[in-house]
Each structure stands twice: as C-alpha cells, then as structure tokens.
C-alpha positions as CSV (number, residue, x, y, z in Angstrom):
1,M,-109.4,30.1,59.1
2,T,-109.0,32.4,56.1
3,F,-106.7,31.7,53.1
4,S,-104.5,33.8,50.9
5,S,-103.2,31.2,48.5
6,L,-105.1,28.5,46.7
7,L,-104.2,25.3,44.9
8,V,-106.6,24.3,42.1
9,A,-106.8,20.5,41.8
10,N,-108.1,20.4,38.3
11,R,-107.4,21.3,34.7
12,G,-108.8,22.9,31.6
13,E,-111.5,25.6,31.6
14,I,-112.6,25.1,35.2
15,A,-109.1,25.5,36.5
16,R,-108.9,28.8,34.6
17,R,-112.3,29.9,36.0
18,V,-111.2,29.3,39.6
19,I,-107.8,30.9,39.0
20,R,-109.5,34.0,37.6
21,A,-111.9,34.3,40.5
22,A,-109.0,33.9,43.0
23,R,-106.9,36.5,41.3
24,E,-109.8,39.0,41.4
25,G,-110.0,38.3,45.1
26,G,-106.3,38.9,45.7
27,I,-105.5,35.3,46.2
28,R,-102.3,33.7,45.0
29,T,-102.8,30.6,42.8
30,V,-101.1,27.3,42.3
31,A,-101.9,24.8,39.5
32,V,-101.0,21.1,39.2
33,F,-100.5,19.5,35.9
34,V,-99.5,16.2,34.2
35,D,-97.2,15.9,31.3
36,A,-100.0,16.0,28.7
37,D,-101.0,19.5,30.1
38,A,-97.5,20.9,30.4
39,N,-98.3,23.7,27.9
40,A,-101.9,24.1,28.7
41,P,-103.3,27.7,29.3
42,F,-104.3,27.0,32.9
43,V,-100.7,26.3,33.8
44,R,-99.7,29.7,32.4
45,D,-102.5,31.4,34.2
46,A,-101.4,30.3,37.7
47,D,-98.8,32.1,39.7
48,E,-96.9,28.8,40.0
49,S,-97.5,25.2,39.2
50,V,-96.4,21.7,40.3
51,R,-95.9,18.7,38.0
52,L,-97.8,15.5,38.9
53,V,-96.0,12.3,37.9
54,T,-99.1,10.3,38.3
55,S,-102.6,11.8,37.6
56,Y,-105.2,14.3,38.8
57,L,-106.6,11.5,40.9
58,D,-103.5,11.3,43.1
59,G,-104.8,13.0,46.2
60,D,-101.6,12.5,48.2
61,A,-99.5,14.1,45.5
62,I,-101.9,17.1,45.3
63,I,-101.8,17.7,49.0
64,A,-98.0,17.4,48.9
65,A,-98.0,20.0,46.1
66,A,-100.1,22.3,48.3
67,K,-97.6,21.9,51.2
68,L,-94.6,22.5,48.8
69,T,-96.0,25.8,47.6
70,S,-97.4,26.9,51.0
71,A,-101.0,27.0,49.6
72,D,-103.6,27.5,52.3
73,A,-106.6,25.9,50.5
74,I,-107.6,23.5,47.8
75,H,-110.4,24.0,45.3
76,P,-111.3,20.7,43.4
77,G,-113.3,22.1,40.5
78,Y,-115.6,19.4,39.1
79,G,-114.8,15.8,38.2
80,F,-111.6,14.1,39.3
81,L,-111.5,14.3,43.2
82,S,-114.2,17.0,43.6
83,E,-116.7,14.5,45.1
84,N,-114.2,12.2,46.8
85,A,-115.1,12.3,50.6
86,E,-111.8,10.6,51.5
87,F,-109.8,13.2,49.7
88,A,-111.7,16.1,51.3
89,A,-111.1,14.6,54.7
90,K,-107.4,14.3,54.0
91,V,-107.3,17.9,53.0
92,D,-108.8,18.9,56.3
93,A,-106.5,16.6,58.2
94,A,-103.5,18.2,56.5
95,G,-104.5,21.5,57.9
96,L,-105.7,22.9,54.6
97,L,-109.0,24.6,53.8
98,W,-111.3,22.5,51.6
99,I,-113.3,24.7,49.2
100,G,-116.5,22.7,49.1
101,P,-119.1,21.0,51.4
102,P,-117.8,18.9,54.4
103,S,-116.6,15.4,53.7
104,R,-119.5,13.9,55.7
105,V,-122.0,15.6,53.2
106,I,-120.0,14.4,50.2
107,A,-120.0,10.9,51.6
108,A,-123.7,11.0,52.3
109,M,-124.6,12.2,48.8
110,G,-121.8,10.4,47.0
111,D,-123.6,7.1,47.3
112,K,-126.6,7.5,45.0
113,V,-128.5,4.7,46.7
114,E,-128.1,6.2,50.2
115,A,-128.8,9.7,48.8
116,K,-132.2,8.5,47.6
117,K,-133.0,7.2,51.0
118,L,-132.1,10.5,52.6
119,A,-134.3,12.3,50.0
120,V,-137.3,10.1,50.9
121,A,-136.7,10.9,54.6
122,A,-136.7,14.6,53.7
123,G,-140.0,14.3,51.9
124,V,-138.5,14.6,48.4
125,P,-140.2,12.5,45.7
126,V,-138.1,9.7,44.1
127,L,-138.4,7.3,41.2
128,P,-138.8,3.5,41.9
129,S,-135.4,1.9,42.1
130,G,-133.5,-1.2,43.2
131,E,-130.0,-2.5,43.7
132,K,-130.4,-6.1,42.4
133,P,-131.0,-7.4,38.9
134,E,-134.1,-9.2,40.1
135,D,-135.6,-5.8,41.1
136,A,-136.0,-5.0,37.4
137,A,-139.3,-6.9,37.3
138,T,-140.8,-4.7,40.0
139,I,-139.3,-1.4,38.6
140,G,-140.5,-2.2,35.1
141,Y,-139.1,-1.4,31.6
142,P,-137.7,0.8,30.3
143,L,-135.2,1.3,33.2
144,I,-131.8,2.9,33.5
145,V,-128.7,1.4,35.1
146,K,-126.7,4.0,37.0
147,A,-123.4,4.1,38.9
148,A,-123.9,4.3,42.6
149,A,-120.7,6.3,43.2
150,G,-120.8,9.0,40.5
151,G,-122.6,10.8,37.7
152,G,-121.6,12.8,34.6
153,G,-123.3,10.3,32.3
154,K,-120.6,7.6,33.1
155,G,-122.0,4.2,34.0
156,M,-125.5,5.0,32.7
157,H,-127.3,2.8,30.3
158,V,-131.0,2.6,29.3
159,V,-132.4,-0.9,29.1
160,T,-135.7,-1.5,27.2
161,T,-136.0,-5.3,27.4
162,P,-134.9,-7.9,29.9
163,E,-132.5,-9.6,27.5
164,H,-130.3,-6.5,27.4
165,L,-130.1,-6.1,31.2
166,D,-127.0,-8.3,31.8
167,E,-125.0,-6.6,29.1
168,A,-125.9,-3.1,30.4
169,L,-125.0,-4.1,34.0
170,A,-121.6,-5.4,32.9
171,T,-120.8,-2.3,30.9
172,A,-122.0,0.1,33.6
173,R,-119.9,-1.7,36.2
174,R,-116.7,-1.4,34.1
175,E,-117.3,2.3,33.4
176,A,-118.1,3.0,37.0
177,Q,-115.0,1.2,38.2
178,G,-112.9,3.1,35.7
179,A,-114.4,6.5,36.4
180,F,-115.0,6.3,40.2
181,G,-113.1,3.3,41.5
182,D,-116.4,1.8,42.6
183,D,-118.3,-0.7,40.4
184,R,-121.6,-0.6,42.3
185,V,-124.7,0.2,40.2
186,F,-128.4,0.4,40.7
187,L,-131.6,0.3,38.6
188,E,-134.1,3.1,38.3
189,R,-137.4,3.7,36.4
190,Y,-136.6,5.5,33.1
191,I,-139.0,8.2,31.8
192,A,-138.2,8.9,28.2
193,A,-140.2,12.1,27.7
194,S,-138.7,14.1,30.6
195,R,-136.8,17.2,31.5
196,H,-133.5,17.3,33.5
197,V,-134.1,20.3,35.8
198,E,-131.7,21.1,38.6
199,I,-131.7,23.6,41.5
200,Q,-128.6,25.5,42.4
201,I,-128.1,25.7,46.2
202,L,-125.7,27.6,48.4
203,G,-125.2,27.3,52.1
204,D,-122.9,28.9,54.7
205,R,-121.5,27.5,58.0
206,H,-124.2,29.4,60.0
207,G,-127.2,27.5,58.9
208,T,-128.4,29.7,56.1
209,V,-129.1,27.9,52.8
210,V,-130.7,29.5,49.7
211,H,-131.4,28.4,46.1
212,F,-130.8,30.3,42.9
213,A,-133.7,28.8,40.9
214,E,-133.4,26.2,38.2
215,R,-131.3,25.2,35.2
216,D,-132.8,23.1,32.5
217,C,-130.2,20.7,31.2
218,S,-132.4,18.4,29.1
219,I,-130.6,18.4,25.8
220,Q,-128.0,15.6,26.2
221,R,-126.1,12.9,24.4
222,R,-125.0,9.7,26.1
223,H,-126.7,11.2,29.3
224,Q,-124.2,14.1,29.3
225,K,-125.4,17.6,29.0
226,L,-124.8,19.7,25.9
227,I,-127.1,22.8,26.4
228,E,-128.2,24.3,29.7
229,E,-130.4,27.3,30.3
230,S,-132.1,29.3,33.0
231,P,-135.0,29.7,33.5
232,S,-136.4,26.5,32.3
233,P,-139.0,27.0,29.5
234,I,-141.5,24.7,31.4
235,V,-141.0,25.8,35.0
236,D,-143.5,28.3,36.2
237,D,-143.5,30.1,39.6
238,E,-145.5,27.4,41.3
239,L,-143.3,24.6,40.1
240,R,-140.2,26.6,40.9
241,D,-141.3,27.1,44.5
242,R,-142.1,23.4,44.9
243,M,-138.8,22.3,43.5
244,G,-136.8,25.0,45.4
245,S,-138.5,24.0,48.6
246,A,-137.7,20.3,48.1
247,A,-134.1,21.1,47.3
248,L,-133.8,23.3,50.5
249,A,-135.4,20.7,52.6
250,L,-132.9,18.1,51.6
251,A,-130.0,20.6,51.9
252,R,-131.0,21.5,55.5
253,A,-131.5,17.8,56.4
254,I,-127.9,17.0,55.5
255,G,-126.4,20.3,56.8
256,Y,-125.2,21.5,53.4
257,E,-122.5,24.1,53.0
258,S,-120.9,25.7,49.9
259,A,-122.3,25.4,46.4
260,G,-124.1,22.4,45.2
261,T,-126.9,21.2,42.9
262,V,-130.0,19.1,43.5
263,E,-131.0,17.4,40.3
264,F,-134.5,16.4,39.4
265,L,-136.3,14.6,36.6
266,V,-139.5,16.3,35.5
267,D,-142.2,14.2,33.7
268,D,-143.0,16.3,30.6
269,A,-146.6,15.1,30.6
270,T,-147.5,15.5,34.2
271,R,-145.0,18.1,35.4
272,E,-144.3,15.9,38.4
273,F,-140.7,15.9,39.5
274,Y,-138.4,13.3,41.1
275,F,-135.1,13.4,42.9
276,L,-132.0,12.2,40.9
277,E,-129.0,13.2,42.9
278,V,-127.0,15.9,44.7
279,N,-123.8,17.1,43.1
280,T,-121.7,18.2,46.0
281,R,-119.5,20.5,43.9
282,L,-119.5,23.3,41.4
283,Q,-121.3,22.3,38.2
284,V,-120.0,22.7,34.7
285,E,-123.0,24.8,33.9
286,H,-122.8,27.2,36.9
287,P,-122.2,30.3,34.7
288,V,-125.9,30.0,33.6
289,T,-127.0,30.7,37.2
290,E,-124.4,33.4,37.6
291,E,-125.6,35.3,34.6
292,V,-129.3,35.4,35.6
293,S,-128.7,36.0,39.3
294,D,-125.7,38.3,39.1
295,V,-123.8,36.2,41.7
296,D,-120.2,34.8,41.4
297,L,-120.6,31.3,42.8
298,V,-116.9,30.7,43.0
299,R,-116.4,33.9,45.0
300,E,-119.3,32.7,47.2
301,Q,-117.5,29.4,47.7
302,F,-114.4,31.3,48.9
303,R,-116.5,33.4,51.3
304,V,-118.2,30.3,52.8
305,A,-114.9,28.5,53.2
306,N,-113.6,31.6,55.1
307,G,-116.5,31.3,57.5
308,E,-118.4,34.3,56.3
309,P,-122.2,34.3,56.5
310,L,-124.0,34.6,53.2
311,G,-125.5,37.9,54.3
312,Y,-128.8,37.4,52.4
313,E,-131.9,35.2,52.6
314,Q,-134.0,33.5,50.0
315,D,-136.2,36.6,49.5
316,D,-133.1,38.6,48.6
317,V,-132.3,36.4,45.6
318,Y,-133.5,37.7,42.3
319,F,-133.3,36.7,38.6
320,A,-133.2,38.7,35.4
321,G,-133.4,37.7,31.8
322,C,-132.4,34.4,30.2
323,A,-129.0,32.7,30.0
324,I,-128.1,29.7,27.8
325,E,-124.8,27.8,27.8
326,V,-123.5,25.3,25.2
327,R,-120.6,22.9,25.7
328,L,-118.2,23.0,22.7
329,C,-116.7,19.6,22.6
330,A,-114.1,17.7,20.4
331,E,-116.5,15.2,19.1
332,D,-118.2,14.3,15.7
333,P,-122.0,14.5,15.9
334,S,-122.2,12.9,12.4
335,V,-120.9,9.6,13.7
336,G,-122.8,9.4,17.0
337,F,-120.8,12.1,18.8
338,L,-117.7,10.0,19.0
339,P,-114.6,11.7,20.5
340,A,-112.3,13.5,18.1
341,T,-108.6,14.4,18.3
342,G,-106.1,16.5,16.5
343,T,-104.6,20.0,16.6
344,L,-106.6,23.1,16.9
345,W,-105.0,24.9,14.0
346,A,-107.8,27.6,14.2
347,F,-109.5,28.8,17.4
348,E,-110.4,32.4,17.6
349,P,-113.7,33.7,19.0
350,A,-115.1,36.7,17.3
351,G,-115.1,40.0,19.2
352,E,-118.9,40.3,18.7
353,P,-121.5,39.4,19.7
354,L,-120.5,39.8,23.4
355,V,-120.8,36.5,25.1
356,R,-119.0,34.7,27.9
357,W,-116.3,32.3,26.9
358,E,-114.9,29.8,29.4
359,S,-112.2,28.1,27.4
360,G,-109.6,25.5,28.4
361,V,-107.7,25.7,25.0
362,T,-106.0,28.1,22.7
363,Q,-105.1,27.9,19.0
364,G,-102.3,25.3,18.4
365,D,-103.3,23.1,21.3
366,V,-103.4,19.3,20.7
367,V,-106.6,17.5,21.7
368,T,-106.2,13.9,22.8
369,V,-108.4,11.2,24.3
370,A,-106.7,11.5,27.7
371,F,-109.3,13.8,29.1
372,D,-113.0,15.0,28.7
373,P,-113.7,16.3,25.2
374,L,-114.9,19.7,26.5
375,L,-113.0,22.5,24.8
376,A,-115.0,25.5,26.0
377,K,-118.3,26.7,27.4
378,V,-120.1,29.6,25.7
379,I,-122.8,31.5,27.6
380,A,-125.2,34.2,26.3
381,H,-127.4,36.3,28.6
382,A,-130.2,38.5,27.2
383,P,-133.6,39.9,28.2
384,T,-135.4,37.1,26.4
385,R,-134.9,33.5,25.5
386,L,-135.0,34.1,21.8
387,E,-132.4,36.8,22.0
388,A,-130.1,34.7,24.2
389,A,-130.4,31.7,21.7
390,S,-129.8,33.9,18.7
391,T,-126.9,35.7,20.2
392,L,-125.3,32.4,21.2
393,A,-125.8,30.8,17.8
394,L,-124.2,33.8,16.1
395,A,-121.2,33.7,18.5
396,L,-120.7,30.0,17.6
397,E,-121.0,30.6,13.9
398,R,-118.5,33.5,14.0
399,L,-115.9,31.4,15.9
400,H,-113.0,30.7,13.6
401,L,-112.4,27.0,14.3
402,G,-110.6,24.2,12.5
403,G,-108.3,21.2,12.9
404,V,-110.5,19.1,15.2
405,A,-114.0,17.8,14.6
406,T,-116.4,19.5,17.0
407,N,-120.1,19.9,17.7
408,R,-120.1,23.6,16.9
409,D,-122.3,23.5,13.8
410,F,-124.7,21.1,15.5
411,L,-125.1,23.3,18.5
412,A,-125.7,26.4,16.4
413,Q,-128.4,24.7,14.4
414,V,-130.1,23.4,17.5
415,L,-130.2,26.9,18.9
416,R,-131.9,28.2,15.7
417,S,-134.3,25.2,15.3
418,E,-138.0,25.8,15.8
419,H,-138.1,22.9,18.2
420,F,-135.6,24.5,20.6
421,L,-137.1,28.0,20.2
422,R,-140.6,26.8,21.2
423,G,-139.1,25.0,24.3
424,D,-139.7,21.4,23.2
425,T,-136.5,20.3,24.8
426,T,-136.9,16.9,26.5
427,T,-134.0,14.6,27.2
428,D,-134.7,12.7,24.0
429,F,-134.5,15.9,21.9
430,I,-131.6,14.6,19.8
431,E,-133.4,11.4,19.0
432,R,-136.7,13.0,18.3
433,Y,-135.6,15.8,16.0
434,E,-133.4,15.5,12.9
435,V,-131.4,18.7,13.5
436,P,-128.5,18.5,11.0
437,R,-125.4,17.2,12.8
438,E,-122.9,18.8,10.5
439,Q,-122.4,21.8,8.4
440,V,-124.6,21.8,5.2
441,L,-123.3,24.2,2.6
442,S,-125.2,25.5,-0.4
443,D,-123.4,25.4,-3.7
444,D,-123.2,29.2,-3.6
445,E,-121.7,29.2,-0.1
446,L,-119.1,26.5,-1.0
447,W,-118.1,28.4,-4.2
448,W,-117.8,31.8,-2.3
449,A,-115.6,30.2,0.4
450,A,-113.5,28.4,-2.1
451,V,-112.9,31.5,-4.2
452,A,-112.0,33.5,-1.0
453,G,-109.6,30.8,0.0
454,A,-108.0,30.5,-3.4
455,L,-107.5,34.3,-3.7
456,W,-106.0,34.4,-0.2
457,L,-103.6,31.7,-1.1
458,Q,-102.4,33.6,-4.2
459,G,-101.9,36.7,-2.1
460,E,-99.9,34.8,0.5
461,S,-97.8,33.1,-2.2
462,R,-96.8,36.5,-3.6
463,A,-96.1,37.9,-0.2
464,H,-93.6,35.1,0.5
465,A,-92.1,34.8,-2.9
466,P,-88.3,35.0,-2.7
467,V,-88.2,37.1,-6.0
468,L,-90.7,39.3,-7.8
469,A,-92.8,39.6,-4.7
470,L,-94.3,42.9,-6.0
471,V,-95.3,41.5,-9.3
472,P,-99.0,40.9,-9.5
473,S,-100.2,37.4,-9.1
474,G,-100.5,35.5,-12.4
475,W,-98.3,38.0,-14.3
476,R,-96.9,36.5,-17.6
477,N,-95.1,38.0,-20.6
478,A,-97.2,35.8,-22.8
479,R,-100.8,34.6,-22.9
480,L,-100.9,31.4,-20.8
481,P,-103.7,29.5,-19.1
482,R,-105.3,30.8,-16.0
483,Q,-104.0,30.0,-12.5
484,R,-105.9,27.2,-10.8
485,T,-106.4,26.1,-7.2
486,T,-108.2,22.9,-6.4
487,L,-109.8,22.7,-2.9
488,R,-111.7,19.7,-1.4
489,N,-114.4,20.0,1.2
490,G,-115.3,16.4,2.3
491,E,-116.3,14.6,-0.9
492,Q,-116.8,17.9,-2.8
493,R,-114.0,19.2,-5.1
494,V,-113.9,22.8,-6.2
495,D,-111.7,23.9,-9.0
496,V,-111.1,27.7,-8.8
497,D,-109.4,29.1,-11.9
498,Y,-108.7,32.8,-12.1
499,R,-106.8,35.6,-13.9
500,R,-105.9,39.0,-12.6
501,R,-107.1,41.9,-14.7
502,R,-105.2,45.2,-15.3
503,D,-107.6,47.0,-12.9
504,G,-106.7,44.6,-10.0
505,T,-109.9,42.6,-10.1
506,F,-110.0,38.9,-10.9
507,E,-111.9,36.9,-13.5
508,V,-113.0,33.7,-11.7
509,G,-114.5,30.7,-13.2
510,A,-116.8,31.0,-16.2
511,N,-118.4,34.4,-15.4
512,S,-117.5,35.5,-11.8
513,L,-115.8,38.7,-10.9
514,A,-113.8,39.2,-7.6
515,R,-112.2,42.2,-6.1
516,I,-109.8,42.0,-3.1
517,H,-110.3,45.1,-0.8
518,N,-107.8,44.0,1.8
519,L,-105.6,41.0,2.4
520,D,-103.2,40.1,5.2
521,A,-101.7,37.1,6.9
522,S,-104.9,36.1,8.6
523,C,-107.8,37.7,6.7
524,I,-109.2,38.6,3.3
525,D,-111.8,41.3,2.6
526,V,-113.1,40.2,-0.7
527,E,-116.1,41.0,-3.0
528,I,-117.3,38.1,-5.2
529,D,-120.1,38.9,-7.7
530,A,-121.1,41.9,-5.6
531,R,-121.2,39.9,-2.3
532,R,-118.6,41.2,0.1
533,A,-117.3,39.9,3.4
534,R,-114.2,39.9,5.6
535,S,-113.1,36.3,6.2
536,R,-110.6,34.9,8.7
537,V,-108.3,32.4,7.0
538,T,-105.9,30.0,8.5
539,R,-103.5,27.6,6.7
540,A,-101.9,24.6,8.3
541,G,-100.0,22.5,5.8
542,S,-102.4,21.4,3.2
543,S,-105.4,22.3,5.3
544,L,-107.2,25.6,4.8
545,F,-109.9,27.1,7.0
546,V,-112.1,29.9,5.6
547,Q,-114.6,31.7,7.7
548,F,-118.0,32.4,6.1
549,A,-121.4,33.6,7.4
550,R,-122.4,30.4,9.2
551,G,-119.1,29.0,10.4
552,T,-115.8,27.8,9.1
553,V,-115.3,25.8,5.9
554,A,-112.5,23.3,6.1
555,F,-110.7,22.6,2.8
556,E,-107.8,20.4,1.8
557,I,-105.5,21.9,-0.9
558,E,-105.0,19.3,-3.6
559,P,-101.4,19.2,-4.9
560,R,-100.9,19.4,-8.6
561,F,-99.4,16.0,-8.7
562,S,-100.8,13.4,-6.2
563,P,-98.5,10.8,-4.8
564,P,-99.6,7.1,-5.2
565,Q,-102.1,6.0,-2.5
566,L,-102.0,2.7,-0.6
567,E,-104.9,0.4,-1.2
568,V,-107.1,-0.5,1.7
569,A,-107.9,-4.2,2.1
570,A,-111.5,-5.1,1.6
571,G,-113.5,-6.4,4.6
572,G,-111.6,-4.4,7.2
573,L,-113.2,-3.0,10.3
574,N,-111.6,0.2,11.4
575,A,-111.6,2.1,14.7
576,P,-114.3,4.8,14.6
577,M,-112.3,7.0,17.0
578,P,-109.0,7.0,18.9
579,G,-109.1,4.9,22.1
580,V,-108.0,1.8,24.0
581,I,-109.1,-1.7,23.2
582,L,-111.1,-3.1,26.2
583,E,-112.5,-6.3,24.8
584,I,-112.2,-8.4,21.7
585,R,-115.3,-10.6,21.5
586,A,-114.6,-12.4,18.2
587,L,-111.9,-14.9,17.3
588,A,-110.3,-15.6,14.0
589,G,-112.5,-18.1,12.1
590,Q,-115.6,-17.3,14.2
591,H,-118.9,-16.8,12.4
592,V,-120.8,-13.6,13.6
593,A,-124.2,-12.3,12.9
594,A,-125.1,-8.7,11.8
595,G,-125.2,-6.5,14.8
596,D,-122.9,-8.7,17.0
597,T,-120.4,-6.8,19.1
598,L,-116.9,-7.5,17.8
599,V,-114.7,-5.0,19.7
600,V,-115.3,-2.8,22.8
601,M,-113.2,0.4,22.9
602,E,-112.9,3.1,25.6
603,A,-112.2,6.8,25.1
604,M,-112.6,9.6,27.7
605,K,-114.0,7.1,30.3
606,M,-116.9,6.0,28.0
607,E,-117.2,2.7,26.2
608,H,-118.0,2.4,22.5
609,V,-118.7,-0.8,20.6
610,V,-117.8,-1.8,17.0
611,L,-120.5,-3.9,15.5
612,A,-120.6,-6.3,12.5
613,A,-122.5,-4.6,9.8
614,S,-123.4,-8.0,8.2
615,A,-123.0,-11.7,8.9
616,G,-119.6,-13.2,8.1
617,T,-116.5,-14.9,9.3
618,V,-113.7,-13.2,11.2
619,G,-110.5,-13.4,9.1
620,E,-107.8,-11.8,11.2
621,V,-107.8,-10.0,14.5
622,L,-105.2,-7.1,14.2
623,V,-105.3,-5.6,17.8
624,T,-104.9,-6.8,21.4
625,V,-106.6,-5.8,24.6
626,G,-105.1,-2.7,26.2
627,Q,-103.7,-1.4,22.9
628,Q,-104.1,2.3,22.1
629,V,-105.3,2.8,18.5
630,D,-105.8,5.9,16.4
631,S,-109.0,6.7,14.6
632,G,-109.3,4.6,11.4
633,A,-106.8,1.9,12.6
634,A,-107.6,-1.5,11.3
635,L,-109.1,-3.7,14.1
636,L,-110.0,-7.0,12.3
637,T,-111.0,-8.3,8.9
638,L,-114.4,-9.8,8.2
639,D,-115.3,-12.0,5.2
640,A,-118.9,-11.2,4.6
641,D,-121.4,-14.0,3.8
642,G,-122.2,-13.9,0.1
643,D,-121.2,-10.7,-1.6
644,A,-122.1,-8.4,1.3
645,I,-119.8,-5.5,2.1
646,T,-118.9,-4.9,5.7
647,S,-118.5,-1.5,7.4
648,D,-117.6,-0.5,10.9
649,G,-120.3,0.1,13.5
C-alpha cells in the first residue's frame, strides 16, 4: 500500500516538520488541532485541518478525522499517541497506513520492564533493576524510579536514601498515570557520573536494519534533554561499533521497522554501556543525525511505510562533521527551570549565521501550560565541534526574543563554556558547573541598550505624533530641561536623559554622545560613544525589547506618574509557576517544619512542590485541589516562628 495524503496526529514543531517533508514528497497533508492551537502555525501549514473537541490523545477522533478528509496514512510524531500500541493497531484495522514500527514492536518495547528482559535475551548489557520496593536493598542506592510505560523524563525520580523511596514512588506513579495512563513503575541502579548516548536505527520491511551512529544527549534538566550532539565527544570508533552492534542485535531480535532509537547509559569512568530503552518513534533530536549523515529520517519513514527497501547497507552509511541541537523552551532556569507562560511579543531568528530552525511558534503566539514548553529546536552543523557550538551560540544570541522567560541565555552560555567545549558533559553537568542561568549584563551593556531603546522610543513618538511630526524630537522655543526616559531591567533602573543638538546628534547623560544613522518601526542603527550597532527593537505596551550583542534586553518603560500599588500580605506563599493544584498537604492551624512540602502543583505533566522556607504555623489556605492558578498566585499564608520571614520553595 502506498499513500498520497497524510494526517499528522501531533502539534507544534514536529507537526510542521512532518508536514514539510510530506509536501516535499508531493503528499497532501491534514492537521488536527484543539481549541488552544486554533491559530498555531502548524494548522496554517497543512492543506486542511480538523478540530478535535477532546485532545491529541483521542485516538478514535483522530482516525475519524483521517476518514473524514480521505487521508491514507497517519504519522504520530513524538509524544501523545506515538508509542501507543493500541492506537497503532486501530490505525491498521481502519485500513490506514501507520507511519512507524508495527504495533507488536511498540507493545514489546513500550513496557520498559519487558524491554529490559528482551535486551538481556539479545545479549545487550543492562543495569540492575527491580519492580518491587523491597528490591531497592538489592539494587542499592542511589537508584532511580522510572515509569514502566513511558519516558521523556516523566515519572523519573532519583532516590539517594531509603527514607525518600515511598515519596518518590507515589510521585512517579501519579506522573506516569497522568502522562501515559499507566501508573506502573520500576527501580533501577542510578549512575550519577554518566552519559546518555543513543543509537539511531532504521529498518525496512525486508529485514534490513542499519544504524546512523550515536547522539550524545547528556545535558539534561529533570531527566529531560536540553542539548544533543553527534558524534559524542567520548565515543571512539571501537565503542561506536560495540554500541551500534548491540542496538542492531536488539532491533533484529524484535523485527524492527521504521525509525527508532536505542538508548544507553555510558559510565563516564569505565566507558561501559547499559541498555535504557527503545523509543519506537522519531526522536525530538532526530535533526542532529540528519545533519551529520545527510539523510532525511522522515522521508525514510515514508519510504519504509510504502514498502520500499532501504536500498543501502551499514557500510554505505557515512557521517561528516559535527551537529549540535538545543531545545529552546519556555522555562526560567533561574528558578529551577520552572515552566513559563506569556505572549511572545518578540520572536525573530537572525538571517545569519545559517542554522536550522525547527519552530512551533511565531511572534505573537501565546504560550500556556497546556503543552510541553518546547518552543523551537535550533541545530548547527559544522566541520568541527567548536565551530558547531560557536555558530549555535551566536544564532541563539542573535535571536530577537521577548515576552516569555526562556532558557536561551543559559543555552548560549553553556555552548560557550569551557566545560562544554572540552566535552565534560555528563548527565549531572548542570548540577556540577555553575554556568550562569540568566543574562548577566555589564554596566556598559545595560547603558548602551537603554540609550538605544530610549532613542528608538523618541523616534517612534515623533513618527506617530498627530501634529508637528517633522519637528525634531525635544524641540522647544525656550531652554527647558532635557527629555528623560526611565527604563527598568529587573531590579536595575536606568534614567536616560538626552537633548538633540543642531547637527542631529544627541547629548546623552553626563558626557555621552549618540548619533542615529537609521531608524524605522523595528530597528535602530545607532552609534553611542563611537560604538555602533544595528539593533532590533520591539515594543509591547510598557515592555521594550532591545537587541544587543549577546541577546535581547527586556525593559519596562516606567510611567512618569506611577499608580498606587497594592500591598502584599506578609507571610504569603505564592505559586512559582502557572499550574494546577494537585495536593494540599498542610491545614490551617498546622505547624510545619522548614522544608516540609505544603503544596504540590502540576504543569506540563510534571510535578513541582512548594516548600516551607522556615518553621511556622499555616494561617489560611487560599486554594483548592484541582484549581488552575497563575504564576505568583497566593497559595497560603504562613506565620513564621519567631521573626523568620517565609518565602516560596
């Protein structure tokens, strides 16, 4: 069976990626969307789309949408139903083509416990594990609790001592149930100083299976990948051959077809590797492999689904250069990478350097907690690892971005750090090295950006003035004080006072001189004390985003007259992020100790806890279980013992 029309059962950047590959192959595309995605770019990309009244997990509705639009095939992307064997079987039963491995393979690898048993049978090394709490004593500490039915960092918790095991098991079970509809978990030995290295495999329906070498995905937060690269800085030809052979042995043992990934943990000290799982789908980080091997994995999935042989063997696969990918996410690294929401008032990648952008958003999109925080993937390919890292860092820095907290500045600083560049990238990288988690501006950089922003504002004000628009900014028929704009960046306030001179330049501050070379609705080309740059500028209400050499500076424009502010009650604990209240573990009048969990929240399928910063007595509980709250919302009040001041955890 061949297909000419395809329904993409996913959203965001991966839906756009699959739609693009289909269009390049002459295949008509259909998208499905929920109300929250009605204006999303992937919906516009598709030839037509169907609204889902439920969710992206409603397999019956997705199959009905395929039938309604006469689609021949379904591509699941990653996440959602991509590793749901029952859904894959239903697609086959409906007479549609499933773009992925057979449902029997998905079922065999979907249960992580059974998958480990199959790996052992195939001669692949595994870590000690167990399915019962009492197995912890045999496995030893530290250990990790994992969801049996899924991955992606959900349902995974490291346990260092026996007294924390029960809590980790309970949390992991809730997360696993919410993410995968299956609360089964298992225990596994945890190796702190390790590398997450995976092998990309591809098989056809005629018995041929090959691998495209490795991807190193060791830099993670909350067991979720942030940076991926190929080749791995620690994998030599001998280790690559051993890992590739192990991956192919398992793939052949289970009759693997289509694209997939065999994940391993590599002990950083011994270079021994251990099987983790098989992802029976396209991975988020698949572009890394595509860049070094010059293969389009989505196109290959289409070919395999159509019954075509691969047409090449392992010896025909080659690799060139180095590719690195980062995941640009709506999250705040400065507060533990908590999810962030808001409107992307600014989102414009620079034309250079030339890198690959796989984005699910555009400027003006609203980011919510309804879905994964991934905004875009950015991939650089170069002859050397240093060039790839430097190019990728520059592309991130030149991205004009504002309105939502992201990990952009953190990622750029990781890529430029000496620790990353020397390949010291184990899974505990973020914990071991104090890479700045947010933008750190020098006084000179902040001043330059503030002056550029203030001068752009004066130009825009004149351009939109209802009268005297052609009169120079600041013109007076008498000698009056200079014009002043006050901008705030975080806790730093910058007063920019200036006066336009007869020659068109500006006196700024005590002894600075500025000259505007060009100004329009989105940019200013300005020279300040002989330092000249062209900066992208975006205004959204009182927010101002000014591009500079290392990123985007976010300012708030202070009004000349500030309205009165409401006082915040002392002793209040606030939500550190937007989310849903899962549990309230403290009652009014209850005495709690420092570090006690008071509230458990959920956002983007991950749990987060709010802790008592000091001992005290709970005054009033202000939320209820199941309530959706915004970031900063008051959760409860805590009267601290003595004169201690509480803060949220």
